[in-house]
N, C-alpha and C positions, 0 to 999 in steps of 0.2 A: 473639643479640649478640656480634660478634666485638671478640676483647680480641688486640695484637697479643703481650703477655707475656706471660699468664695464661694456665689453657686449663683450662673449667668444667667437673667431674665429669662424665663422659658419668650416670653409673648416677644422678645427685643433677635433680630441679628447683625451679626458683623458686619462691618462696615468695610468693604475690599479694594484693595490697589487694582486700578488691568488699564495697560497700557499710560501708564506715568502720571493717570485720576484715580483722583479715590467715586467710593460706588457704594450710594449712601443709600441705604435701605432706604422705606417707609418705616420703622421700629428702629433707628441704629440703637444695641447697645455701646453705653458709653459709662466707664470705668472713672469713677470720680474715689478722690482722698477727703473723707469731707477740711482733715485740718485740725492740730493746735490750737486751746486757749483760743481766743476768738473766731474761730471754725468753724463748729458751729451752729455758731448766731453769723457767720456769714453766709454760711452753703446753703442755709434752711432762709434766705430772701434770693440766694443765688440761684437758688432749683428754683422754685416760683417765678422769680421774672424767664428764667430762660426757661422756664417750657409755658406759662403764657408768648411768650413772645413766637416760639416752638409754634401755637396754634394758632395765633393769631394771622402768621406768615402764611401758613397752611390753610386754613379753613378748619382743621380739626383731623385733615385728612394722612401728618404725621406726629411723631411722642417716640421723646424719646424714651428707651429701657436704661434707665437709673441703676448701674451693678456699682455698690462698696466695695473699694478698696480697701487697703491699711496699708498707712505707710508712716514715719511717725511716733511722737507717745502716746495713741491709739492704739495703734501694734505691736509697739512692745509691753504696756500690759494686757495685751489679750493673745500674743504669740509666744513672747520674750525679744522677743525679735524686731528691730528697728523699721527691715524693710527688706520684709519678708518674696519670696518666689515667685508665690500667685501675682504679688502687685506688677511685679515686676513683666512678670509674662502676659496679665491680662491688656496692660500698656504693648507689648506687642501683639497680642492677638488683636485685639478690638481696635488698634494704632490710631483711634484720637479721644483724650481721658481730658480730663480737672483733678487741679488741684490745692485742696486752700492752702496756712501756712503755717507749716510744722516750726516746732522745738527746734 
């Protein structure tokens, strides 16, 4: 998938759906929206917790490949849109993601 304003991490692979079940690679790409207001502070702490949980649960054999996508105020400042098409397409393509609080 080619995006205009975001770049998927080279070291990641998409989560896929097969026979109604999610197929999770060892390095799933997860899009994230940092969020507005307290979002950046919450995201920094959350990412550390999520990365540590994956590391502990899988003994370093799995790792999330984070991919920032944009929505809300940050998207509007950067692209002049509140919800860019790339963000919607990233969630469609990678199936699972996380979103911080938005204004």
